[in-house]
A tleap script that builds the chain and sets N, CA, C and O, in Angstrom:
source leaprc.protein.ff14SB
mol = sequence {
  NMET PRO GLN MET ALA PRO LEU TYR TRP LEU
  TYR LEU PHE VAL PHE PHE LEU LEU MET PHE
  LEU LEU PHE PHE MET LEU ASN TYR PHE ILE
  LYS PRO PHE ASN ASN ILE SER SER ILE SER
  TYR ASP ASN LYS ILE ILE SER LYS SER TRP
  LYS CLEU
}
set mol.1.N position { 16.807 147.164 115.354 }
set mol.1.CA position { 15.415 147.264 115.910 }
set mol.1.C position { 15.166 146.738 117.629 }
set mol.1.O position { 14.796 145.596 117.905 }
set mol.2.N position { 15.407 147.652 118.520 }
set mol.2.CA position { 15.894 146.902 119.985 }
set mol.2.C position { 14.850 145.745 120.341 }
set mol.2.O position { 15.395 144.938 121.095 }
set mol.3.N position { 13.597 145.416 120.062 }
set mol.3.CA position { 12.721 144.264 120.167 }
set mol.3.C position { 13.592 143.389 119.745 }
set mol.3.O position { 13.116 142.292 120.035 }
set mol.4.N position { 14.520 143.261 119.264 }
set mol.4.CA position { 14.977 141.900 118.956 }
set mol.4.C position { 16.285 141.360 119.786 }
set mol.4.O position { 16.777 140.233 119.840 }
set mol.5.N position { 16.691 142.707 120.467 }
set mol.5.CA position { 17.478 142.124 121.607 }
set mol.5.C position { 17.519 141.121 122.234 }
set mol.5.O position { 18.548 140.449 122.294 }
set mol.6.N position { 16.267 140.752 122.919 }
set mol.6.CA position { 16.317 139.740 124.055 }
set mol.6.C position { 16.301 138.700 123.342 }
set mol.6.O position { 16.797 137.712 123.885 }
set mol.7.N position { 15.775 138.521 121.973 }
set mol.7.CA position { 15.988 137.228 121.154 }
set mol.7.C position { 17.586 136.677 121.088 }
set mol.7.O position { 18.010 135.564 121.400 }
set mol.8.N position { 18.295 137.806 120.592 }
set mol.8.CA position { 19.764 137.646 120.564 }
set mol.8.C position { 20.121 137.099 121.476 }
set mol.8.O position { 20.718 136.033 121.330 }
set mol.9.N position { 19.912 137.568 122.600 }
set mol.9.CA position { 20.667 137.459 123.819 }
set mol.9.C position { 20.306 135.566 124.351 }
set mol.9.O position { 21.223 134.795 124.636 }
set mol.10.N position { 18.921 135.195 124.372 }
set mol.10.CA position { 18.497 134.084 124.279 }
set mol.10.C position { 19.136 133.273 123.702 }
set mol.10.O position { 19.560 132.259 124.256 }
set mol.11.N position { 19.371 133.612 122.238 }
set mol.11.CA position { 19.935 132.575 121.141 }
set mol.11.C position { 21.643 132.801 121.956 }
set mol.11.O position { 22.072 131.671 122.191 }
set mol.12.N position { 22.463 133.676 122.327 }
set mol.12.CA position { 23.749 133.336 122.341 }
set mol.12.C position { 23.602 132.558 123.948 }
set mol.12.O position { 24.480 131.765 124.290 }
set mol.13.N position { 22.659 132.803 124.689 }
set mol.13.CA position { 22.276 132.060 126.004 }
set mol.13.C position { 22.393 130.527 125.490 }
set mol.13.O position { 23.224 129.841 126.084 }
set mol.14.N position { 21.697 129.955 124.515 }
set mol.14.CA position { 21.561 128.698 124.449 }
set mol.14.C position { 22.760 128.573 123.693 }
set mol.14.O position { 23.459 127.723 124.245 }
set mol.15.N position { 23.205 128.943 122.883 }
set mol.15.CA position { 24.483 128.712 122.136 }
set mol.15.C position { 25.673 128.373 123.213 }
set mol.15.O position { 26.550 127.537 122.998 }
set mol.16.N position { 25.580 129.027 124.208 }
set mol.16.CA position { 26.697 128.789 125.072 }
set mol.16.C position { 26.479 127.725 125.704 }
set mol.16.O position { 27.384 126.939 125.983 }
set mol.17.N position { 25.249 127.547 126.021 }
set mol.17.CA position { 24.634 126.550 127.084 }
set mol.17.C position { 25.038 125.154 126.149 }
set mol.17.O position { 25.466 124.217 126.823 }
set mol.18.N position { 24.983 125.026 125.304 }
set mol.18.CA position { 25.338 123.768 124.254 }
set mol.18.C position { 26.805 123.616 124.273 }
set mol.18.O position { 27.247 122.491 124.510 }
set mol.19.N position { 27.481 124.421 124.094 }
set mol.19.CA position { 28.846 124.526 123.728 }
set mol.19.C position { 29.701 123.899 125.273 }
set mol.19.O position { 30.772 123.331 125.483 }
set mol.20.N position { 28.626 124.341 126.071 }
set mol.20.CA position { 29.467 124.114 127.808 }
set mol.20.C position { 29.510 122.451 127.950 }
set mol.20.O position { 30.343 121.655 128.383 }
set mol.21.N position { 28.090 122.333 127.319 }
set mol.21.CA position { 27.423 120.606 127.586 }
set mol.21.C position { 28.454 120.090 126.574 }
set mol.21.O position { 29.007 119.127 127.105 }
set mol.22.N position { 28.855 120.263 125.594 }
set mol.22.CA position { 29.479 119.548 124.753 }
set mol.22.C position { 31.092 119.343 125.023 }
set mol.22.O position { 31.749 118.352 124.704 }
set mol.23.N position { 31.471 120.291 125.558 }
set mol.23.CA position { 32.737 120.737 125.879 }
set mol.23.C position { 32.650 119.398 127.463 }
set mol.23.O position { 33.455 118.468 127.438 }
set mol.24.N position { 31.767 119.490 128.509 }
set mol.24.CA position { 31.914 118.532 129.158 }
set mol.24.C position { 31.806 116.762 128.888 }
set mol.24.O position { 32.164 115.803 129.572 }
set mol.25.N position { 31.171 116.878 127.625 }
set mol.25.CA position { 30.500 115.272 127.224 }
set mol.25.C position { 32.075 114.967 126.894 }
set mol.25.O position { 32.706 114.107 127.508 }
set mol.26.N position { 32.621 115.750 125.880 }
set mol.26.CA position { 33.557 115.211 125.410 }
set mol.26.C position { 35.144 115.284 126.381 }
set mol.26.O position { 36.233 114.870 125.983 }
set mol.27.N position { 34.916 115.787 127.421 }
set mol.27.CA position { 36.013 115.442 128.220 }
set mol.27.C position { 35.987 114.487 129.292 }
set mol.27.O position { 36.957 113.927 129.803 }
set mol.28.N position { 34.454 114.328 129.653 }
set mol.28.CA position { 34.253 113.248 130.405 }
set mol.28.C position { 34.440 111.659 129.593 }
set mol.28.O position { 34.829 110.634 130.153 }
set mol.29.N position { 34.021 111.801 128.041 }
set mol.29.CA position { 34.582 110.523 127.564 }
set mol.29.C position { 35.535 110.068 126.794 }
set mol.29.O position { 35.529 108.918 126.357 }
set mol.30.N position { 36.611 111.079 126.507 }
set mol.30.CA position { 37.895 111.032 125.712 }
set mol.30.C position { 39.075 111.285 127.034 }
set mol.30.O position { 40.032 110.522 126.901 }
set mol.31.N position { 39.157 111.999 127.992 }
set mol.31.CA position { 39.690 112.222 129.090 }
set mol.31.C position { 41.201 111.921 128.473 }
set mol.31.O position { 41.771 110.837 128.357 }
set mol.32.N position { 41.633 113.191 128.132 }
set mol.32.CA position { 43.034 113.329 127.627 }
set mol.32.C position { 43.869 113.533 128.780 }
set mol.32.O position { 44.997 113.070 128.609 }
set mol.33.N position { 43.648 114.181 130.114 }
set mol.33.CA position { 44.619 114.523 130.934 }
set mol.33.C position { 45.132 113.177 131.582 }
set mol.33.O position { 46.322 113.002 131.846 }
set mol.34.N position { 44.177 112.266 131.811 }
set mol.34.CA position { 44.368 110.879 131.988 }
set mol.34.C position { 45.499 109.890 131.240 }
set mol.34.O position { 46.518 109.340 131.658 }
set mol.35.N position { 44.972 109.920 130.208 }
set mol.35.CA position { 45.870 109.066 129.026 }
set mol.35.C position { 47.454 109.731 128.907 }
set mol.35.O position { 48.424 109.002 128.700 }
set mol.36.N position { 47.542 110.833 129.025 }
set mol.36.CA position { 48.624 111.848 128.777 }
set mol.36.C position { 49.301 111.576 130.264 }
set mol.36.O position { 50.473 111.899 130.460 }
set mol.37.N position { 48.807 111.198 130.902 }
set mol.37.CA position { 49.754 111.210 132.274 }
set mol.37.C position { 50.067 109.732 132.581 }
set mol.37.O position { 51.190 109.454 133.002 }
set mol.38.N position { 49.170 108.790 132.401 }
set mol.38.CA position { 49.666 107.443 132.332 }
set mol.38.C position { 50.581 106.868 131.017 }
set mol.38.O position { 51.224 105.819 131.060 }
set mol.39.N position { 50.529 107.488 130.212 }
set mol.39.CA position { 51.851 107.093 128.989 }
set mol.39.C position { 53.151 107.858 129.876 }
set mol.39.O position { 54.160 107.171 130.037 }
set mol.40.N position { 53.136 109.116 130.389 }
set mol.40.CA position { 54.375 109.834 130.903 }
set mol.40.C position { 54.934 108.774 131.875 }
set mol.40.O position { 56.117 108.505 131.667 }
set mol.41.N position { 54.310 108.076 132.947 }
set mol.41.CA position { 54.884 107.931 134.188 }
set mol.41.C position { 55.204 106.472 133.745 }
set mol.41.O position { 56.022 105.811 134.386 }
set mol.42.N position { 54.544 105.947 132.620 }
set mol.42.CA position { 55.089 104.734 132.510 }
set mol.42.C position { 56.484 104.301 132.030 }
set mol.42.O position { 57.192 103.313 132.222 }
set mol.43.N position { 56.594 105.447 131.324 }
set mol.43.CA position { 57.788 105.258 130.036 }
set mol.43.C position { 59.306 106.100 130.851 }
set mol.43.O position { 60.417 106.040 130.325 }
set mol.44.N position { 59.079 106.731 131.986 }
set mol.44.CA position { 59.580 107.068 132.920 }
set mol.44.C position { 60.202 106.536 134.266 }
set mol.44.O position { 59.525 105.822 135.006 }
set mol.45.N position { 61.449 106.874 134.569 }
set mol.45.CA position { 61.554 106.521 135.989 }
set mol.45.C position { 61.798 107.667 136.556 }
set mol.45.O position { 62.684 108.367 136.068 }
set mol.46.N position { 61.072 108.117 137.708 }
set mol.46.CA position { 61.395 109.239 138.661 }
set mol.46.C position { 62.434 109.351 139.660 }
set mol.46.O position { 62.099 108.987 140.787 }
set mol.47.N position { 63.643 109.779 139.508 }
set mol.47.CA position { 64.360 109.876 140.006 }
set mol.47.C position { 64.508 111.338 140.772 }
set mol.47.O position { 64.353 112.261 139.972 }
set mol.48.N position { 64.772 111.772 142.135 }
set mol.48.CA position { 65.292 112.854 142.355 }
set mol.48.C position { 67.108 113.322 142.380 }
set mol.48.O position { 67.896 112.631 143.027 }
set mol.49.N position { 67.498 114.350 141.725 }
set mol.49.CA position { 69.019 114.154 141.952 }
set mol.49.C position { 69.111 115.389 143.088 }
set mol.49.O position { 70.116 116.089 142.965 }
set mol.50.N position { 68.259 115.720 144.099 }
set mol.50.CA position { 68.696 116.612 145.377 }
set mol.50.C position { 68.140 115.818 146.418 }
set mol.50.O position { 67.265 114.995 146.148 }
set mol.51.N position { 68.577 115.986 147.642 }
set mol.51.CA position { 68.471 115.634 148.882 }
set mol.51.C position { 67.969 117.046 150.294 }
set mol.51.O position { 68.669 118.040 150.483 }
set mol.52.N position { 67.133 116.859 150.795 }
set mol.52.CA position { 67.013 117.867 151.475 }
set mol.52.C position { 67.777 117.540 153.029 }
set mol.52.O position { 67.793 118.407 153.904 }
savepdb mol mol.pdb
quit
């Protein structure tokens, strides 16, 4: 039925907004990139083997 199409897109839009907010909330609280970068820089000594 074509009358149901606006409700279908409304449900998809609400679902998209909820997933978008969930994604940003998880990234705000977990912060995966900061944890990975801090671990990798603590264990490594950065040395350059080339000179300009």
